[in-house]
N, C-alpha and C positions, 0 to 999 in steps of 0.2 A: 164804542167802548172797548178798551183793550183788555186782554185777559192777564197778560204779565208786564209789570212796570219794569222799564230797564233802568240802569243805575242812574244814567244821566237825566231820565224823567224823573225819577225819585229824588235827586239833588235838586233839580229846578222846582219840584214841587215843595220840597222842604223849605228852599229859600223863599218862595211865595208865601207859604204859611208862616214863616218867620217874619216877613213884611207885614203881614195882616195881623199879628199877634201884639198884644200889649201884656208885659209882665207875665209872659208864659201863658196866656189865656186869648182864646179866639172869640170874637163876637158871635152873636147867634146868626146863622146863615152864612159864615164865611165858608165853613167846609162845603156846603152845597154849591156855592157860588163858584169856588175854586175848582170843585169837581166837574162842574159844567164847562168851565174856561179850559181844562186839560182833556175833557171827554173821558172821565173815568167815574166810578161809582164812588158814593160817599163813604162807603166801608173801605175802599182802597185808600182814599185820602186819609180818613181816620187812621188806618193802619200805619200809614208813613208818618203821621203826626205823633202817634203814641210811641213808635220806634224811635223818633228822633229825640222826644222829650226824655225817654229812658236812656238812651245812650249819651245824652248831652250831660246830664249830671250838673256838675259845677263849672263844666268847660263851655266855652263859647261855641265850639264847633261841635258837630254830631256826625256819626256815621249812618246813613240811611240807605246803604246799599241793599239791592234786592236779594232775597234769600233763594229765589228759584235757580240761580246759577251754581248753587253749591249742591243741588239736589241730584238724585239719580245715580246711575252706576259710575263709578270712578274709571278715569281712563288708564288702560293697561298698555304697557309696552308691547308691540306686536313681535317685534324682533326677539326680545327677551322670551315670550311665549313660544315662538317657533324654536328657539335655541333648547329649551326645556323638552320640547316634543322631540327633537332630534336626538336627544340623549337617552331617550326611552328605547329599549330594544324593541324591534319589529314585532317580536311575539307578544309584547305587552300593549301593543297598539291595536289588538284585534277589535275591541269594542270601545265604546266612549267611557264607560265607567272605568275600566282599568286604566285607560289613558288619563283619566280625571285623577285617580289615586296617585299613579306614577308620577305625574307632574305637580301634584298638590294644588290644583286649580278648581275652580266651579265648572259645572257643566255648560255653563253660559260662554265660557271662553273656548270651550274645545269645538 
């Protein structure tokens, strides 16, 4: 069982679910069978199915990309950060908090 579903796996799972569905409904046991086929939990398959149905609306195609790739801290340009630190006078770089306020960044980045 995988912990995180990749975008490719989610798309393949969605296409398989669509093949098994009739009029937007799955038969009893389809989710369990597909979960075993892909090596996932039934909860993960149900989540992809509901996300696909919700994003589909009246269209034919749906977006079922995994949400985990958009989570966490956002990437910061390190060159930009080094430039900001270099602009701060040496006297203001005495401790982390003063440098944090002078560069207007979080303590995580310093």
